N, C-alpha and C positions, 0 to 999 in steps of 0.2 A: 364530578364535572370539573373540567380544567379551569384553574384560576388565572387571572391576568398576571403578566410578568411585571416585576419591579426592576427598574433600571438603576443599578447601584453606581456609585461614584468610582468606577474602575475603568482604566484605559482598556479599550477593546483590542488588546494586542498583548501576546506573551511569547517569550522565546525560551528554548531549551537547547542544551548541548547533549546530543544522544551519546549513550555509553555502550550501545550495542546489545544491551540487555533489557532496558526499560521499553515497554510496549505501550503503556497508557500515559498520555500527556493531557493534563487538565487545563481548562480555560475558566477563569473566575468571573466571566461576564456572560450575560444572557444572550441567546440567539433565538429568533422567532421561528426559523425553520432551518433544516439541515444545510440548505444551499447558501445560508447567510454566513457560514464559517468557511474560511479558506485555510488550507493546510499546505505549508511550503516546506520542502526539504532543500536546504541551502538556497539557491536562487531559482528553483523550479517549483511551480505550483503543482500539487499532487491531487488529482481528483478521485483516486481509488486506492485500494489497499488498506483501508481502515474502516471502522464503524464508529458512529457518534452516539453518545448518550447525553442526557441532560438537555435536549432540545426543548425549549419552552419553559425552562426552570430558571428562576431568578439568579441562583447562585452559580449557574454555569454547568459544565459537564466535562466530558473527556473524549479524546480521540484515541481509540484502541486499535493499534496496528496489528495486522495478522502476522507480520514479520517485523521485529524491532528494527528501527533504523540503524545503520552502521555507526560504529563509534566515531565521534568527531563530526557527525552530521548536525547542521544547524536546523532545528525544528521550530517553525514559526506558526502560531495559530492566531488568526485575526478575524474579527467580524467585518464583513464587507457586504453592505446592503445596497440595493438599488435606491438611489435618492429620487423617489417619485411618490406621488400620491394619486392612487387610482380609485379611491373610495370617495363618496360624496354623501353628505347629510341632506336629506330631502327637506324642502321648505315646509315648515309647520309639522314636521314629522317628529315622532317620539325618539329621543336620543337615549339609548340604553347605556347604563354605567359601564358594562364590559366593553361595548363598542367604543365609547369615548376613551376609556383607559387604554385599550389597545392602540388607538390612534396616537394618543399622547406618548405612550411608551415608544412607539416607532419613531416619533419625531425626536425624542430625547436621545435615543440610540443613534439617530442620524447626525445630530449635533455633536455627540461624542466622537463619531467617526471623522467629521470635518475638523474638529478641534485637534484630534490626534495628527491628522494630515498637516494642519497649519503649524503645529509645534515642531515639525521636522523641516520647516522652511527657513531660509535665511531671513532674519528680521532684526530690527534695531531693538535695544533694550527699552523697556517702558519708561525709563528715566530720561531717555534722550529727547531733546527738543528739536532735533534736526528735521528738516522737511525735505531732505534730499530724496530723489526718487530711487527706488530699489529695482526698477525694471531692468532686466538684462538686455544688452544689445544682441543683435544677431550674431551667432557664433562664427568665428573665423579660425580655421585650423592653425594650431601652434601658437595662437596669441593668448595673452593673459588678460585678466580683468583688472581695471584700476579706476580710481575716482578721476573725474575730469578736473581740469585746472581750477574750475570754480567750486569744486566740491559739491555739486548739485546733482550728480548722477554718475552712473557707471559707463565705461567705454572700453573698447578693446585697445590693448597696447599697440604702439606703432610697429614694434618689432616682435618677433617670436620669442618665447621664453628660452628656447634652446640657444637662439642667437645671443640673447642678452647674457646668458650664463657664459657662453663662449667669450664674449667681449670682456666681461668682468674677470674671467680667469686670465685672459691675455694681459689685461691691465695689471692684475696682481703680479703675474710673472715679470712684467716689465718693471714694476716698482721694486721687486726683490732684486732683479738684476742691476737696476740703477743703484740701489743701496749697496749691493755687493761691489759695484765698481767704485763707489765713493769710499767704501771701507778699504778697498785695494789701494786707492790713491793715498788715503791717510797712512796706510802701512808703508807705502813707498816713500812718502815724505819723512816718516819717522826713521826709515832705514837710511835715507840720505843724510838726515841730521846726525844719526848715530855714526854714520861713516865719517863725517867731517868733524864730529865731536862738538856740534853746535846745538845748544839747547836740548840736551838729552832728556832733561826733566819734562820739558814741554812736549817732546815726542811721546814720552811715557804717558803723560796726562791725556794726550789725544787718543792713544791706544786704549787707555782705560775708559774714556768717554764712548769710543766706538763699541767696546764690549758691553757697556751699560745700555747703549741703545739696542744692541742685539738682545740683551736680556729682557729689556722692556717689551720688545716685539714678541719675544717668546712668551712672556707672561701674559700679554694681551691675547695671544692665540690660545693659550691654555685656559684663560678665563672664559673666552667665547665658547670653547669646546665644553667646558663645565656647565655653562648656562644651557647650551643645547641639550646636554645629557639630562639635566634636571627637568627641562621642559618636556622631553620625551617621556621620562619616568612619570611625571605628573599626568601627562595625557593618558599613558597606559593605565595608571592607577584609577583615573576618573572613569575610563571605559570599563575596567574590571569591576569597579564599584557599581556602575549602572547595570552591568550584566548579572551581577550577583543578587540584585533585588528580587528577581523572580524566584531563584533557588532558595532564598532565605525565607520565603513565605510558602514553601512546599516541603512537607515532611512525610516520612513513611514510618509505620509502627507495626511491630509483631505482637503487640499486647492483645490478649484475648478479651473481647468486649461483646456484650449483648446489646442489640439495637433497642433503645428505649430512652425516655426522658430522664432528666436528673443529672447528677454529677458523674462524669466519666474520667478515669485516670488512665493515662497511657504514656508509654516511654517512646520518645522520638529522638532525633539527632540533637546533640547539644549545639550551642552557638547559632541558633536560628533566630528569626525576627519576630517571634510571637510575643505579644504584650497583652496584659489584662484589659478586658473590654473589647477586644477585637472579635468580630464575628467570623467563624470558621465553619467549614463543612468537612465532616469525617465520613468518607465513603469506602465501601469494600473495594479493594483494588481490582479484583477480578470481576466485580459486579457493581459498577458505578451507580446503578439504579437503586441500590440499597445504601442509605446514608443517614447521618444525623447532623443537625445544624444547631449551633448555639454560640455562646460567648465564652472567650477564654477567661477563666478565673485566676489562673496563675501559671507561670512558666519559669523553670530554673534553667538558664542557659548553660550552666556548668554540668548538669546531669541529664538534661533533656526531659525532665519530668513535666508533663503537660496536663493541666486540669481544666475541663470544659464543662459548663453547665448547659446540657442539651435541652432545647426547647421544642424541636421539631424532628420527627422521625419518618422515614420512608422505608418500609420493609420490616421484616421480622428475622429472628434467629441470631446466631453468633458468628464471629469470624476472628481470624488471627493475623490477617494481612490487611492493613488500612492505609489510606492516603489522606493526608490533611492538607486542605487548601483554604485560602482566604475566600470568603464569599458570604453573601447575605442569605437570610432565611426566607422561606416561602411566605408570600403575602397572606393576609387574613382572608378567611372564607367570606365570600359575598353572600348577600341576602336579597330576596326579592321574588318576583314572579313574572309571568308573561313569557316573552320570547326566550328567557334564560332558564325556564323551568319546565317540568312535566312534558306534555306531548310536543312542545316546540323545541326541545333540546336535541341537538344532533346526537350527543353521546348516549341518550336514553331511548332512541328509536327502536334499537334491537330488542329491548325488554318490554315493549308495549304489545297490546293485543292487536288483532288484525285491523279492526275498525279504527281504533285510536292511532295506530301506526300510519294508516292512510291519511288521517287528518293531519298528523305531524308532517308528513311529506308535503302535503299541500301548503301548510303554513310556511314551510321552509323553501318553497319554490322548486321542489325536486320533482321533475316530470316522470312519466312512466308509471307502471302498475307493479306493486310489490306482490310477486307470486312465490309462495313457499310450499315445497313438498316436504316429505318426511326425511329426505336424504340431504337436500341442500337448498339454499335460498337463491332466487334469481330475480333481478329486476328486468321485466320484459316490456318494451315499448313497441306497440303494434304499428307497423308502417302502412297497413291497409285494413279494410274490414276483414275480420277473421274470427274464428272460434278457437278459444283456448281449451286445452284438455291434455290428456295423456293416453296415447294409444298403446304403448308398451306395457307389459305386465310388471307388477311390482311398483314400489314407491319411487318417485323421482320428480324432476322439474316439469312444469307445464310447457307446452309448445303449441304452435299454430297447427290446426288439423284441417284436412280436406273434408268436403261434405260426406264422401264415402266413409272416411274414418269415423266421423261423428255417428253415422247411421249404424256402423258396425258396433259401436258402444251400446246402441239401443236394441238392434235386431240380430246381433251376432254376425258371423262371417260364413254361414253355410249357403252354398249356391242353391237357388230356387226358393229361398224363404221369402215371405211377403211381409210388409210393414203396413199396419193399419192403425187408425185412431180409435182407441178404446174409450171406456167411460171416464177414466181418470188420466189417461196419457197414451202415448204411442206404445204399441205392443207388436210382437213378432208372431206370425203364423207359420209354423214349420212346413216345409215342402212335403207333399203327399202325392204319390203316383196314381194315375188312373182316375182321379176325382176332378170334379169341377168346383169352382169357387161360387158359393151361393151367398148373395147379399140378403140379410135379414131385416133390412129397413134402417131408417135413421136412428132408431132407438135400440139397436142390437148390433152385435159384432158379426162380421162375416165368418163363414166356416166352410170346410170342405164337405161336399155332398155327392151322392151317387147320381149319375145322369139319368133322368126319367125317360130319355129317348129323344132323338132329334133327327131331322132329315139330313142324311149324309149325301143325297143326290136325287135327281129326278130322271126316271127312265122312260123313254117314249114307248108307248104300246101300239101306236099305229102311225102311219105316215100319211100326211095330207088330210087327216080328218080333224074334227073338232072334238076337244075333250068333253066327255059326257058329264064330268063332275069336276069340282074344284077341291084343292087341298091347301092347307096353310103351312108355310115354312116358318118355323120358330125364329124369332129375332134374338140374336145373342146380345143380351144386355149385361154381360159380365163387367163389373166396375173396373176402372183402370187403377191399378195399385203400383206401388214401388216394389220392384223385385230385385233380388240379389243375383247378379250375374257371376261370371267366372272369377273376375278380379275386383269388381266394384258394384255399387248399387246403380240402377238405371231405370 
């Protein structure tokens, strides 16, 4: 019987950069049904071309592509559920543990989804005491966002960003030209003084001062460029670090292991993010449904030696191609009775006897009649009064039969046969030529008999006279029976 999902503290979103070879991409979070998982290739949502495993499992599963995504493709897996509640607990009704657990699991998963969306929004730090509104104004093409003069909210800039850049660039060029003109004037004055031999040292000092100013401007520009470069490097490093988190908690191994509990040693890539005490799932790369779950005992980042204490196993056998992902283990087995056990459990209906199976379907609110032949099983819901049976030869499913088909099952399909009610049930009286049907009374069966003689016609012996004697014409009291015609009973 399927156990309820445990929602772990894992963001419902994971990214991969495809290499053109990898076909299986794991997700370390639970999904309730296959449609809860969205698969994106770059900026396009992909509804087909892959199969999912691990649906309904706490530790998550994997999306296996029929054709590996092209190298450089951004693969994104995220849980996206409908934020709705369509179930309802009945007043004074019995609340089953599984039903309540499923409801709470769905709510927690929905909160995780909302929390992930909120974390990607623009927001103030929690240490801020500002009460300024963060509501965005209506968009205006080419304008930038800025704080208003009072610092209480956001507003669009008065001029477009492109215009502001153009104005700033023009002002910078004008300042440079003005400074160049000033430098030219200084040089001209120095030349004049040199020419007349007046205050040559003062002219030289002015020239040195101008050179110092130019050097200062050049130094300022160099410092600004350096700071910009450092900021860009820091931003790239931060983004790279964030993107590497997912790959640091994903490993592959070619160690030969047998599925089972206890200590398992395997070789994975070095320099990964595994630490002692972390819960992981080790699944067969080609068959994600076969897996082992446990806690990391130790990991050597220099050699890639990983030791895991396995506590939970799904499947049997050995393999030499494994994928290791972070994830929780399966929840504890539930106990109890009633709607979760025996004849009331959906998963156990197929193993029950006919009478018990029918009771289970009624308890679960499943209409229709369960009809099973030796070849296949069919659920048949009758739309009108009808008789169920099988007219064709051999084993097979039941179907609605006509009255003639039902009588064929009792009396055969030979033309001229008669059907009568015997001592214990209906029986067939085969057709016989040249005989008449004789009724032997209410306590016996009818039978064919030789005719004792009967009046075929009356011939006149005289005309205009009166008969000298009388004769009795036998009355035909043959009982009315159901007979088999050419194509049906009638």
